[in-house]
N, C-alpha and C positions, 0 to 999 in steps of 0.2 A: 588324292586328298589335298584339299586346299588348306594352307597354313597362313594365318594372319600374324605378321611379325611387326614388332615395334609399335604397337598401338598404345599410346600414352593415356593413362587414366586422367579423367577430368576432375579437378579438385574444386572448381568454382562453377556454380550454376547461376545464371542470371534469368530472372523472371520479371516480366513487365506487369505492373498492376495499375489500377486506376489512380493510385496515389504516387506512382513513380516506379522505382526499380527495387527488387529484393535480391540481394546476393546471398546465396547459401554456400557457406564455406565448409569444406570437408574437415572433420575433426580428427581423422585418423592419420593424415600425412604429416610430414614435418612442416614447421613454420616456413622454412626456406622454400619448399616445394609449393606451398600455398601462395606465397608472395609472388613467385615466378608465374604461376598460373593466373593469378589475379591481374597482373600486368598485361598478360597476353589477352585475356578475355575482355578486359576493358578497352584495349586497343582495337580489338575487332568490332566492338560496339560503339566506337567513338563517333560522336556527332561533329561535323565540321562547320556547319552553318553558324555564323555569329549571332543570328537573331533568334536562335532556339532558346527557350526559357530554361532556367535551372531545373534539373530533375532531382528530387529528393531520393536518397538511397538508404534503404534499411538493410543492415548487415546482420545476418544470422550465423553465429559461430558454433552452434550446437553444443557439444560437451567439451569444447576447447576453452581453457582458461587463458586469457590474454593479460600480459603485464601492461602497465601503462605505456611503456615504450613500444610494444608490439601493436597496441591499439592505435597509438599515434601514427605508426608507420602505415597502417591500413588506411587511416583517415587521410594521410598525406598523399598516398597513391591515388585515392579516389578524387581528392581535391584537385590534383594535377591534371586530371582529365577534364576537358571542357564541358561545362554545363552540368556537372555532377556535384552534389553536396550531400554529405552524410547527415541523415536524419537521426538515426539511432543505431547503436551496436547492441544486439540482443544475444545474450548467452544463457545457457542452462546452468552454468556454474557460477557460484558466488564464493567470496572469500570467507574465511573462518570468522572474521570480525562481522561481516554482513550477516552471516548465519546466526551469530550470537545476538546481534541487534534485532533480527527478525524473531528470534525465540522470545526475547524480552517483550516485544510488542504483542505477541500472541499468547503469552502465558497468563494464567489466572493466579493471582496472589490472594491468599486468604489470611486475614488478620483477625485475631480475637482480642479486642481491647476497647476501651473507651478513649476517643480522641477528645482531649480536653481543650479548653480555651487557650489560644496561643500556639497550639500544636498543629503541624502540617504533615499529613501522610500522603506520599506521592509514589505511584507505581507506573511502569511503562505500559503494562497490559491491562487486563481487567482486574478490578478490585472487588473482593467479597469481604465485607467487614461485618463481623459478628460483634456488635456493640453499638454504642451511640456516638453521634457526632454532636458535641455540645456547642452552644452558641459561642462564637469566637474561634472555633476550630475549623480546619479546612481539610478536605480530602480531594485528591487530584488523581486522575487516571488517563492513560493514553487511550484506553478502551472504555468499557462500560463500568458502572459503579452499582453494586448491589449491597444494600445496608440492611442487615438483619437487626434492626433497632431503630432508634429515632434519629432523624436528620434534622438538626436544629441549627447547624452552622452553614458552611459554604461547601458546595460540591461542584467540581469541574470535571466533566467527562470529555473524552475525545480531544485532549489538549493539543494534539498534533494536527488538528483540523478535521477530524472525523465527525461530521454532522449526523451520522447514523448511530452514534453512540447513545446510550440511554442511562438514566439514573433511576434506580428503584430503591424504595425504603419502606419499612414497615409502618413508620410514622413520618409523613412528609410535611415537615414544618421548617423549611430552610430559611436562612436569612438571604441567601442568594444561590441561584442555580446558573451554571454555565455549561454549554455544550459547544465544543469547538470555540468559535469566537462570538457566539450568540449568548447574551446574558439576560436573565430574568430575575428580578428581585421579588421578595416574598409578597408584597402587596398586589402583584400583578395576577395572582391566582388565588383560588379559594383557600381559606384558612379554617377549614372545618375539622373537628375532631372525628376521627374515623379509625376503625380497626381493620380496614381494608388496605392491603399493601398497594401503594401507588407507584407510578413511574412517570418520568419526564422525558420527553423526546422533542425533536424538531419537526414541525409539520411542513406542509408544502409552501406555506407562507414565510418560512424561515423564522418561526416563532416557537418558543418553548411552551409546550402544552403539558399539563399534568392530568393523568387519566388513570383508570383502573389498570392494574398490572395485566389483567386478562386480555387487554386490547393489543398487547405486544405480539400475540400469535398472528394477528393480521397485519400489524404495522411493520414488524421486523421479523418476517418468516425465517430469515437466515441467522437469527440471533443465536440459536442453539448450534453447538458444534458436534452434536451427536446425531447420527442418521438412524433411520428405522423407527421402531416403536410399534405400539399396538394400534 
């Protein structure tokens, strides 16, 4: 019977891609073992020619959480090898603060009130307002804005730069619309009385367009967060 003795587990896997190198780091070993293996693997793959261009490196840490010091240590080891530069460190794990911020950006906030002149209502995620936005009032959302009432003031959706955000209202008579950094004042679109709920979105020409709400099914097919249906 043959017995294999002393075979060391490999904690770092290096794969070449068209965009550079990808380092897959084991997330079950100790950090010290990981660093030791990283040093060895990079030394084995070291390029010696001075005229070789810099190679971007993507580091995947799996389910391992890295402190800032640990992350900097990994970056330093890679930088010290000739012709390697860290492009990104990708982890499946985020901090509690990052998780809370992500939750805020994705939550739907519902408010039942009238936003009066001089008032500002701002949320990080989507806003569902059951009430009117009077002239001189402002509603702002990091995501979409849905108004079950009259929009006669200012509405700003996607304030973090999301141009896919939309603004919908039962009565669309705003003094100003903004989506991300794109702005459209009231005279730029039709001011007709209608009982049809309308929506505003950014088209391919980076212009805010107001249309029937039913168009969103085709324009923003991923708008709904519910899957399935009849």
